[in-house]
N, C-alpha and C positions, 0 to 999 in steps of 0.2 A: 573397354569399349562400351559407350552408353547405348549406344544403338544396335542390339543384337538379336533381331528378329531372326525366325527362322530362314526368310527369305532375305536376299540382298535385296539394296536399293538399287534403281538403274537411274540414270540420269543421261539422257540422250542430249549430244549438244550439237546443233545444226547451226553453219554458217550458210550465206546465200552467194553463190558464185564465187568461190576461194579456188585461186588457180593453185593447183598441187605443189606450183616449182616455187611459191612465195611462202616460204616457210621455214624457220631457221633450221627445224627437224628435217627439212629436204634437202637441207644443203645450201641454202640462199641465206648469203651472208651481209646481206645489206638490210635486209627488213626486220623490223624487230617484233619477235613473238616469243619473249622467254616464257610465258607462261603456257603455252601450247607446247614449249620445248619442254618444259619439266613435268609435263602431262607424258610428253612422248619417252621421256627416260625411264618410265616405270608401266609403258605400254605395249602392246603387239602394234607395231608400226607396217600398216599395209602399202605398201609402195607401187601397187600396180592395183588397184582399186578404182572401178568404174561406175557410173551412174547409168541406169538405163536408159535415159532419154535428157539429151541437155539443153533441157526447157523446165524452169520451175515447178508446174503443177504436175505435169506428167511424172517426172522423175519422183517426186513428193510421193504421189499416189502409188507409185511403183515400190518405193521403199515401205510405206506403210504396209502394204497388203503383201507383201511378196511375192508378186506378180510381174511377168514381164508386161509393158503397157498395153501391146494390144489384148491381152486377157483380162484386164482390170479397166479400160475406158480410158486411159491415160494418154490423151492425143491433143490437147492443147492446153493453154493456160486460162480455157473456163470450163474445161473437165470437172466432171463432181465426183466422188467419190459414191457410185451407187450402192444401194443399201444391202446387196446380197454379198458384200465383200467384208472378210473380216478384216480388221486392223491391229497392229500390233496392241494399242493400249486397251482395246476393246477384250484381246486374248488374256492381257495382264489383269483387266477387272475382272473376269471371269475365273481367275485365279487368285483374288484374294488383294488386289492391288489396289491402292487409292492412285488415278490417273490424273496428270494434268499438262496440258500445252499451253506454253506462254509463247506470246511473240507471233511472227509471221508463218501460216500454215497456210495460205496460198491455194485454198481447193475452192473450186467454182459449185455453184448451186448452194441449195439452202441446208448443206450439212457441215457447217463452219466447226463443229466441235471436233471432225476428225474420228471420234468414236473415243475423244477424252470424257471422263467424268467433270473434269473443271476445267476452263479457261479465264483466269482473270484479268487476263490483257493481252491484246493483239486484234486481228483483224477479223473481229469476233460479227460482225456484218459484212457482206460480199461487197466490195468496193470497188470505183475504179483505181484505185492508188495500189490495190493488191497488199497492203500491208507496208507499203513503203513512204517515207517521208519525203515529198519534194522538197528539193534544196538547189538553191535559193527559194525562198517563199513567192516569188514571182512566177515560178515555173509550174504552180499548181495547177492553174485554170489552161484548160485544154491537153494538160499532162505535156506539157511542152519538153519537160525535163526527160521524157522517154521517146520524144520524136526521132526517126531514125534518120531523116534527112536534117535534121537540126543537131542532133547528136548530143554526146554527153559529154564532149570535150569542153564547149564552151562554159559551163557551170562548175568544172572541177575546181576544186579549194579549199577553204577555210569555211565551214559550214556557219550558217546563219542562225541555227536552232539552239535554244539555250541547252548548257550539257544536260540539265538535269531533266530536260523532255526529249533527249534524244531516244529513240524508240532501243538502242541496243543496252543503255543504261538502265532503263525501265525494265526489260526483259531479266537483267540480272536482280535488278531488287524485288520484283514480282515472284519470280522463279525462288529465291532464296525466302522470301517472305510464307509463300506458300509451304516451302518444306518445314519449316520451324513451326509454323502454326498447327501444320498436319501433326509432328512428332508430339509437340504438347496437347494435343487433343486426341490424338490415338497413336500413343508411342509402341504398341505392338503391331501396328499393319504396315508394311514394305509400300513403297510409293515408286509409281515409275514419272518422271517428271521430263517433260521437253521443254529445253531453254532454246528457242528458233530464233538467231537474230538478222538481221537483213543485210548487214553490210560483211562481204565488200561490194555487193550489188551497187549499180548506180543508184542514186546520183553519188558521183565520187567526190565525196566530201567528209571532211572529218575535222574535228576543233583543234583549231590554227596550229597547236604546239607539234602535234601530229602531222601537219602538213608541211612545217616548215623543217622538220626531219629530213625530209626527203626533197625539199623544193629550196634552191634550183640546184643544188648538188646532190642528185639522187640517182636511181636507177637508168640506166643507160636502156633506150628502145634496142628490142632485136633488129638486125639487119635485116634490110627488106631483101625478098628473094629475087631471084635474077630475072628482069624482063618484067617487074612487077608494074601494073597488075595483069596487063594482057597476057604474060606466059603462065599464069597460074590455071592449076585444075579448075575446070568450069564451074564446080561448087564453090571454092573459095572464091572465083571470080565476081559472082553473086554477091558474097558476104561483103565484099568489097564496095560493089554499086547499093546495095542494100542498105548497109549502114554509112552511104557516102564517105566513105574513108578517106579514099585518093584527095579530096577537097581540104583535109583537114595539114595546117603544116606542121614540123616537125617539132617546134617548139610546144603547140597545143598537145600534142599527142607526149611529148616528154610531161608535159605539166598534168595530162590525164593518167600517166601510169605513176607519177609521183603519189597524187590522190588517191589512185587504187591500192599504195602499198600504206598510206596513211590510214585507209580504211581498215586494213587487216590490223596494223599496229593497234588501233583503236578499238575495235572487235577483240583482238588479243588480251587487251586490259581489262575489257568487259567480263569476256570469260574468267581471266585468273580473278578477278574480286568476286566472283561466284565460288569458285573452287577454294578461295580463301575463307569466305564465309562459313561455307560447309566443314572446311578442316579446320576452323576456331571452334564449332561446335561438336566436334569429335565424330562428325557423320562420314568422312571419307572411309572411313577403315569397313565399311558394312558398304558402300556405294560402287558400284563397279559404272564408269563413265566412258560413254561412245563419243568421239568427235568426228564430225565429216562435215561434208556439205552436199547440197543437192546437185551441182555440177562445177563445172569449172569458170574461168574467164580466159580466152585466150591471150590478151593484155599487151598487145605487139606480136607475139610469136607467129612466124612465118608470113608477116605485116598484117594480121587480122585482129580482131578484138571481140569481146563479146561471148557469145556460145553459139549455139547449133552448129557444132562443128565435129570431125571424128577426129580431131587432133588431140593430144592428150590434154593440152592446156584447158580444152574444153570440156571432153569426154571424162578425163580422169579425175580423181576427188581425193582429199585427204581421208584418211582413215586411220583413227588410233581408237584402241580398245583397251582399256584399263579394268583388269582383274585381281582385287585386292586380294591376298593370299594364295593367288594362283601363280603370279610372276611379279618381280620387283625392280626387273631392270627392263631396257629397251629390248625388244625382239625385232627383228627385221624380217617381214615375208615378201617375197618378191614374187609369188603366185599371183595370176591376175583373179582378181574377184569382185564380187557386183554389192552393190548398196542391197537389194533384195537378199543377198544374204545375212543382213543383219537381223530379218525375223527368226529365221531358226537358232541362229547363233545365240540372243538372248534367252531364245526357250530353253537351249540345252545348259546354257550357264546359272539359269534360274531355276531348274529342274522343273520345268513345264513341260506338257505333251507338246510336240510339233505338230501343228494342224497338216492333215493331208493335202495334198495339191499344192503346194508351194514350188515354185522354181528358183529359191535359192537352197544353199546348203549350209550346215554350220562350219563357221571358220574356225572352229575352237582346234581341229587334228593341227590347224596349221601353226598353231604357236604352242601347243603343248607336246612335250618330247616323247616319241615312240607313237604319237597317232597320226602321222602324216600321210599315211598306206588307205589306199580302200576310197578315197574321194570319187564322188561321182563324176566330176568334170573338172576339168584343166583349163578352163576357157572363163572369157568374161564378153557380154553383148551390151552393146548399145545402139539405138535405132533413132531415127528423125522421120516421123512420118507426119508432122503437122501441114507440110505444102511441098509442093511438086520440087520447087526448086533447089531447096535445101534437104531432101528427102535422103536417107541414106541407111543402109544397116551393115554394120559391124561387128567382126568376131577377131578378139585378142586370145591369141594361146600365150604359153612361156616365149615364143619367138617371134610370132608373126601378128601382125595386126595388116586384117584384110576386112576390105570396105567396098560394097556395092551401091549403085544409084540406080533409079530407074530410068534414067535418060543419059547419064554420061560415063564415060568410061572407069573401069574399077580402079583400085590403089591396093597396093601389097608393099607394106614396110617390114623389113628385118630388124626388129627393134631390138635383138641382141648385139647388131653390130651398129644399127642406124638408132640410137635412140631418141635423137632429136628430130625423127620424122622427115629427113630431106630428099631421100632417094625412093622415087617410084619404081617396084622392080615387075609392077604386076604384066609389062608386054616383053618383058626378057624371056627367051624361049627356053631359057634353062630352068626357069618358076612356073613354067608351064603346069605341070604334076601339082605342084605347091599350091596354086590357084584353084585349078581342079578339085584339090582334096578339100581346102577351105570354103570352097563354094557350095560344095554338096553338106558340110556341116553347118555352114550359114542357114540353110533351108530346110537342115533336116525336120525342123517344126512343121512341116508339110504346107508351110504359108506360100504365097506368093504376092509380088506387088498388086496383084489383081484382089486378091482374098483380104491383104490388109488394107486396101481403098474401100472396099464394101464393109470392112467392120467398122474403119473409121468414120463412114455415113451414117452408118445405123447408129452409132455409139452418140456420135453428135447430133443426130436427128432426137434421141432419146434424152441427150442433155438440156436440148433446146426446153423442155418442160419445167427443167430443175433451174434453169438460168435465171439469176436474179443479181440485180446491183442497186444498192442504196446510194443514189446519185448524192443523198445530203450528208454524207458520213466523211469524217476526216480519216486519214489512212487507219488509224486504231482506235479501239473502244474500250472502256474497264467494264468489267461485272461486277455489279453490286452484290452483296450479301442478300439482300432483298432478291435478286435474279434481275434487276433493272439492270440495262445496258447503257451506258452514257459515252458520249465522245471523249478522247481522251485530248484532242489536240485542236479544239475548238479556238482557243485563245491564238492560235499560230494559223489557220487557216478559216477562220469564220465560217460561212456559208456561201459557197460559191453557186450563182444560179445555174439551173439546170442547161440554159441555153450557152452558157460559157463552158460546158463541160462536152 
């Protein structure tokens, strides 16, 4: 083994909006994810891993700080990481690691480094595209590609962007380049690298050969619930209305689902190229690999799409943890876990002190024989407090998923007997005791809707002082060796006048 420092290297691979059901290792026999499947074959695979907030920025802030969103200021997609919060890469740097973040970080404010020492490529300047490449190119002005009423379906299909300029390919190349350069210059210093991909988040595009694998003969849409959309839970009805979902034809939605699968497939190949490059350089033997996503995508489940929901398609995420030397085969873990558990897990695996006050817990006892007893918690949490209509708080135990809303009736699913979340049991008298118990556990942090709203308003007011958008940026930038930052996609997008943005 050529790279045999005292500490293991760490590679964190993050995709964006990856539905946990759309992966071969999760049992999906349509999508092609052979690279992630190979990774899963030698990893701990967590089948009930949840994000803390099914929206990009709050989920990422919570994961990087190891704190629930209302404790770290993660409320919306403009939220910054406030300077008092320690991030995972900052902690690893303090303990001798070189740290590098490549690709989409999507954190608001003027702190785009996220605690990393190096960021060679990605959303290095806060910009209106949030690290995503509008595609087709005509959708860049006014951010048409992400307009709720126009929707994502009309733009689904083959990408217009040359493959060499696609963000996901660049993330692979720049991540590998940093690692190899670092090893050459500092062979005895361990590294912590995050490779963060934009897909399968919309725009729903991928190179044509990927799209044609799934269109027109690809995945089927999930069946619409009975009485759709009028008979849905009020929270779900709002999602339908807000995204204008009922206005799109079945063919448009099928095309969107095919493009989503194509985006997962393409992202998987980019991750595979990164792992192949590391393996070719004999770097994987001393590198632990984490794969996850910031949240899921409903992708037609329950007749819904995108995120902001308590259903597993949105709130749950894929999570793989590969630890060379400590496992050589797939270990399935059904216990509910959380993305904020990654911070203490990496600390334990790398033998670093776990910072005080984290809300997560190391997952190592769940995949190491003989250490499953004595865990502090047996639940996962998820919440969305960004706006009243979509607000919820969720608790997931080994058997139950319980959800409360500020203005809607609660939801209770028996996950053991109803894993597809089809039957709300919250108002059946036989479950009154269960609802009462889960309600108490949901609020045992002594919060209330009023205290959460007050914290949100205070943090948002504070964040206004850090709010910054560079309207002249393209989606991604390069950091040159001299420290100068240059646009990465000027040849694609040029300069769009402010009034058109």
